[in-house]
N, C-alpha and C positions, 0 to 999 in steps of 0.2 A: 504494500500500500504506500503510495507516495502522497504525503501530506504537504501542503504548501506551508513553508516556514513563516513564522511571524516576523514582524519587523524587530529590529534591535530594541526599540523603545518598548514595544509590546512585551518582548521577552523579559526585559528588565522589570517591567511592572508585574508580570506574572510571577517572577522569582520572588519579588517582595511580597506579593499576595500570598504565595505558598508559605513563606516564612511566618507571616502573621497568622494564617490559618493553622499551621503546624503548632504554633504557640498556643492557639486556642484549644487545639486538641489536647495538649497537656493540661491546660486549665480545666477542661471538661472532665478529663480523667480524674484529676484530683478532687473536683467538686462532686462528681457523680458517683464514683465507685466506692471511695472510702474503704478500700481493702487493706488488710494488714499483712505483715510478713515482709521478708527482705528479698523478694523476687526481683529479677532484673527488670529494668525500665525499658527494655527493647526486646525485639524478637517475639517468640510465641507468648511469653508472659504478658507483655503489653497487649497483644492481640486478644488474649483470653479476657483480660480485665476490661478492655474496651467493649467486649461483647456482653458485659454484665447487663442483666435485663433492664435495670433502671436507666443505664446510659443509652441502650438501644431504643428504649421508649422515647427518650428525648431526641435521639437522632432521627427517628421516624417522623416525629412531629415538628421538627424545626430544621429548616434548610441550612441555616448557619451551622447548627450542630452537626448536620450531615456533612457539610464541607470540612468541618474540623475533624470529625471522626475518620472519614475516608482520606483526607489530606494527610493525616498522621500516618496511616498505613501506607499510603503511596510514597511518602518521603522515606519511610523505612525500606521499601522495596519497589522501585519504579517498574520492575518487571511484573508486578502483580496486576494483571489486566483487569480484574474485577475492581480493585481499588482505584486504578486509573480511570476506568469508565464511570464509576460512581462519583468520584471526585469531580470529574469534568461535568457530570450531570448536575451536581450541586452548584458548581460555578456558573453553569448556564442558567440555573434557576434564579440565581441572585444577580444575573445580568453581566457577569464578568466573562464576556465572550472571548476576548483576547487570551485571558488566562486559561480558559477551557480549551481553546485551540492549541495553545502551547503545550498543555498536558497531553493532549491527544497526539500531537506531532511527535513528542518524545516517546509516548507509549507505542505509537505505530512503528517507530524505528526499532524498538526493543522487542515487540511482540507482533510482527507483521501477520496479517490475515486473521487476527483474532476477531470473531464476529461481534464481541461486546464493544471493542474499540471502534470497529467499523460502524456499527449501528449508532453509537454515541457521536461519532464524528459527523455522520450524516444528519443527525438531529441538530447538532450545534450549527452546522452550516445552514440548515433550513431555518432555524430560529434567527440566524443572522441575515436572512434574506438571500442566501446564496444557493437557491434551489438547483440551478444548473450544475453547480459543483457537487451538490449532495447526491444527485441521482446515480452516478456510477458507483458511489460509495455504498448506497443502499443496495444496489444490485449485487455488489460483492458480498455484503453482509448477508443478504438473503440467500446467496448461493450456499452458504454454510448452515443457515438456520432459516429455512424457507417458510416456516409457520410461526415465526416470532411476531405476535400480534402488535407489539409496540413498534417494531421496525416497520411493519406494513402500514400501520396507522400514520407514522411519521412520513413515510414515503408518500402517502396520499396527500399530506399537507404540502410536500414539495411539488407534487404534480399540480395541485391547485394554485400554488405560487406561479407556476408556468402557464396557467390557464388551460391545462390539459385535464378538464374536469371529468371526462369519461374515464380516463386512466386513474384519476384520483379516487373515483367512486369504486372502481374495481379493486384498488388497494384497500380501501376501507372495508369492502365486503369480504375480501380475503381475511382481513383482521377479525371481522365478526365471525367468520366461519371457524377461525382458529381459536377464538375466545368468545363464545356466545354471550357470556354473562358480564363482559366488560362494557361499561358505558362509553368510554372514550371514542372508539371508532364510530359509534352511532352519533355522538356529539359532532364530530368532525364531518361525518357524512351529511348531517343536517345543515351545517354551515356551508358545505360545498353546494348543496341545492340552493341555499339562500343566495349564494353568489350569482347564480344564473336565474334568479327570480322564480325558481320552482318551489314556491312557498308551501304548497300543500304537502309535497314530499318532505320538505324541510321540517314541517310540524310533525309529521308522522315519525320521522327519524328521531327528532328530539324527544318526542313522547316515549319512544322505545328506549332511548337513553335513560330517561327518568324512571322507567320501570325496573331498572337494574338495581340490585342492593347497594352497589358502590356509587350510585349517582350522587353528585355533589351540589352544593348550593350554587356554584358557578354555572352548572348545567341548568338549574332551575331558572337562573337569570337569563340564560341563553334561550330557553323556551319562551320566556316572557318577551324577549327581543323579537323572536320569530313571530309570535302572536301579534305583537305591535305592528310588524311589517305587513301582516295580513289584514290589518285594520281592526283586529279584535282587541281594542284598547282596554275595555273593561277587564277582560280576563288577564291581559298582559300586565296591567297595573296591579291587579289583585295579587298576582304571583310575585311581581317585583317588589311591591311594598311590604310584602310579608317578611322580607329579609334585608331591606335597604331603605335608607331615608329618601324622601321625595326627590331632592336635587340629583343624587346619583341615578335614580330611576329614570328621570327625564333625560339625563345625559346619556344613559345607556341606550335608551330607545333611539335617540338621535345617532348614536354611535353605529348601530347596525344599519340604519338607513344609509349612512355614509359608506359603510362596508360594502353594501350590495352594489352601490354605484361606483365604488373604487376598489377593484380587485387587488390593488397594491397593498391591501390589508395584510396579505400573506407575506409581504416583504418586511413587515415589522417584527420586532423581536417577540417570539411567542410566549416569553415569560412575563410580558407586560400585564399588569393587573386587570386592565380593561379589555384585553384581547380574548375573545371567546374561543380561539383555537387552542387545543391542548396537544402538547408533545410530551409524552411520558418517557 
């Protein structure tokens, strides 16, 4: 896998960020584990203590803690593909795209053709609006792991960025086939339909997303946005105002109206709070 190198400035910033997050990992360990004994502070002992249930609960619920946790493991062993991919994912989620790409470039040189690194690299490129660059990376990742629903769903977002909506929907449906109970592919399929003003299909897909046990408040807001586009303002506002103050509701309704008329939505970072697209 050939990854485009970051600029010298981006690399320097990424190195600084990694040092800060690595320091946070140590702080999280001290605050969260409170283990006793004289075990080593590196290697398997650190890994074991980092995986303490209390710490992992914090990691799973907080993206900064996730970056600290996986960043610590990555700094110990840059060849750990899982740590590199998860660390880059956390950096992407907090908007540190240059740092995420720097981690993935390094990981790709150390563990070429690892599907976890490839998939995360494709997702990060897509979130940065570089869908054309992401597409061959997704294809390579899927050649190793063809039924990975997260990779398929992210590939769909890349296709939508490129206005290849039929291909996008094929990717979302492949993701749905691979993971029928996951709501994210349905969410993104609905928004793909909304981009081409297929609002009836968009509503059906979004309601399907909402029927899944893992459906989120963000998806409920997306359903409200689709209903608003269909002119069903009473239902849209009822859903939206159940979880959001009036001003953000009004802003979100206008947001999706803008989205449907400006497909450049997909070129915006997918981690933005007001972006309905989801890349996991």
